[in-house]
N, C-alpha and C positions, 0 to 999 in steps of 0.2 A: 541473377543478373541477365538482362535481355542481350542476346547475341547481336553485335553490330552488323550493319549491312556490309557488302563487299567494299574493300578499300579501292580508291581510284588508282589507275596505273598510267603513268606519263607516256608509256609506250603505246597506249591505246587512246588516240585522240577522240575517237567517236564516242567513247563512254566516260572519259575522264571528268568532264564538266558535270554530268548528271550524278555520277558516283560521289564526287566531291561535295556536291550540294546535299545529297542524301546523307552522307556521313556527318556533315556539319549539323544538319537538322537533328539527326539521331543524338549526337553529343549534347546538343542544347536541351532537347525535350525529354530524352530518356536516359542516356548514359550518365551525365553529370548528376541529375536528381537521384538516380539509383545509387550512385557512388556515395552521395551525401547521406542517403538513408542507411547504407551499410556502415558508414563512419559513425553516424548517430547510434546505431545499434551496438557497435563495438564499444563505444563509450558507455552506454547504458549497462552493458554486460560487465564491463570493468568495475563500474561503481557498485553494481549488485554483488559482484564477487567480493569486493572489499567489505561491504556491509555484512555479508554472510560470514566473513572471517571474524569481524568484530563481534557479531552476535554469537558465533560459536565459542569464542573465548569467554564471553559473558556467561553462556550456558554452562561451560565447563566449570567455571568458578562457582556458580550456583549449585551445580550437581555435587561438587566436592563438599560444599557447606551442608547440603542436604544429607549426604552420606555420613558425614561426621555426626550430625544431629541424630540420624537414624541409629548409628552404632551406639551412641550414648543412651538413647531411649531403650534399645534392646538389652543393653547391659544393666540397666537400672533395676534394682530389686524393689519389691513392694514396700511401701512406706510402713514403718512401725513406730508407734509413739514411744516405745521403750528404748529405741536405739539412740545412742549418742553419736550424732553425725559430725564429721569434720567438714571444714570449708571445702567445697568442690564436690562432695559426695552427691550421688544421684539416687533418686527413688521415684517410683511411679505412684500416683494417687489412686487408691481404690474407689474414690468417688467418681472421677471422670476419666480415669485411665491414662492421663497425660503424665509425662515425665518431667521432673523438676531437679534443679541443682541447688545445693545448700549454700547460702550466703554467709551465715553466721554459725559457728560451731555450737553444738549443744543438743539438748533433748527438749522437744516440745510436744504437747498433746494435741495440737491443732493440725488437721490435714493440710498438706502443702497447697492444695487448691484454694484454701482460705487463709493462707499465712504468707502474705507478700513480704513481710519483714525478714523472714528466715529462708524463703525459697523463691526461686525464679523459674518460670516455665522454660523448658528447652524448646526452641522453635522447631516446628515440624509441620508437615503437610497433613491436614486433617479435613478431608472432604466428607461431609455427612450428607446423605441423600435420603429422600423419602418418596413414597408413592405420589405421583403427580397426575392430576386429572384436570380436565377443562381446557380452555384455550387462552392464547395470548399470555403465557406465563413468562417471567423473566428470571434469569439467574443473577445472583448478587453475592457478594462477600459480606458476611456479617461478623462483627467481633463478639465472640462468646467463647465458652469453654476455656477460661483462663486467659483470654486475649488472643487465642489462635484464630485466624480467619476461617470461617466455615462457609462453604458454598451451599446456599439454600435457594429456594424458589418461592415465588408468590404469583398467584393468579393464572396458572395454566401450563402448557407445554414449554419446556425450557428452550430459550433462544438467547442469542447474544445481540443486543441492540448496537447499532453503529455508534462510534464514538472515537476516542483517541487511545493510543497506547504510548506509554512513556518509557524511553530507553534508559538504562541504568545511568547513562551520562547526563540525563536531564532533558534530552531532546524529546519533544512531543510530536508524534506523527498521527495523522488521522488513519483510521482503519479504511481499507478499500478493497477492490476486487483483485483476484488472482488473474483473471482474464479481462477481455474487453467485451462486455455484453453488447449484442447487436440491438440497435434501436431503429425502428423504421422512420425515415425522413419522408413523410407523405405529403408535405405541402411547404410552401414558403413560410418561414417563421424566424423569430429571433432565437439566438442561442440562449439556453436556459441553464440554471445551476444544476439541474438534473442530468445534463448532458456530460457531466464530468466523467472522464475515463470511459466514455461510451464510444462505440463504432456506429456512427449515424449513416445508415444505408439507404440510398435512393434507388428504387426499382421502377418507378413510374416513368412513362415516356414524356411527361410534362416537364418543363424547365422550371426548376425551383431556385430560390435564393435563400441562403442562410445568412442572417445579419448578425454581426458581432456588435453589440451596443457599447457605448462609451461607459466609463466607470461611473459617471454621474447618474446614469440610468440603471445600470446593473454592475456593481463592483464585485466581480469574481476574483478569487484569490490568485496571487501570483503563483505560477506553476500549474494552473488549471490547464488540462490538456484533453483533447478529444481527437478522434479520427473520422474522416468522411470517406465513404466508399460509394462510388458512382457505378452501381451495377445496373445501369439502364442504357438506353440508346440516345439520350440527349444530355446536354450539359447541366452541370450543377454550379451555381454561382455562390461565392462566399464574399460578403461585402461588409467592411467596417462602417460604422456610423458615427457621426459627431466627431469627438476628439480621438476616437480609437483609430489606431493605425495597424495595418496588416503588412508585415515585412516579408518579402520572399527570400528564402534561403539562397545563399551564394551571391545573388545579384544585389540584394539590399534595396530593391525597388519596393515602393509602397503602393497600396491601392487595392481595389477589388480583384479577385482572382476567379478563374473558371477552371473547374475540374472536368475534363473531357469525359465522354462516355467510356466506361471501362477503367477510368483512372481512380486514384485515391490520394489522400493527403493527410498529413499530421499537422495539427495546429496547437500551439501552446502560448500561454501568456507569460512574457518575460519580465515585464515591468508594468507600471501604471499606464493604461491605455496603449500598450505596445504588445502586439501579437506576432508570432513567427509562423510561417507556413512552408512546408516542403512536401514534395510528392511527385507522382508520375502522372503525365497527362495534364500538367498544370501550366496555365498561361495567364 
């Protein structure tokens, strides 16, 4: 937080008026915006902590299930066609090495991997890898080896393509960045879908305008957020167009905003055609 200027003193009439003016300007332009950023950050951290706790509980449950499956697999003897198995007995298949649980008591001559009537595979993590050469390869899960998912690759070096991840509760979230990659803002232009979660940094002495288009022109998802950093000596303008509105934090006023030299701002879409902006050096 930026330190405030000296407070006005009623006993000193020569400086009281100027110090009071300076303090009021500081509170409006710096103190209050910084406090709002601190509050927003605290809220974000609280939400993140809650989500981490939920995820940790989910991982603990999954780890327990994996442990139990692993213990069953380790304890399973090699399958023998002459053995009279009881319901619930386990055995591992000499064909694929996977462990199975007996469903129906009795003796059968068919290996468990090919006998779905009498045996069910014990779920387990089975990552199979092979030598990978070439470029632009993808990792994928394929169903094989008795139905267990196997991680394999096609067409080059393994990589994970962007997409979505589904929480055990059914909530689907898109994959994103751990940080905010810096992207140069080198000219006046429209906000683009590729600016999501980016830090748009202006370093040029020229005055630029970043335009937020209305949904009818570019319908970005609700929650879309980005940061602007004015690391230059001139202003950066942020302007909504058409039906889009840009609401300033705390004041609730709408319209175009200017980020002063050395300032920065966070912008997020709250609803259809409604964006919110907060920051330092913002007018």
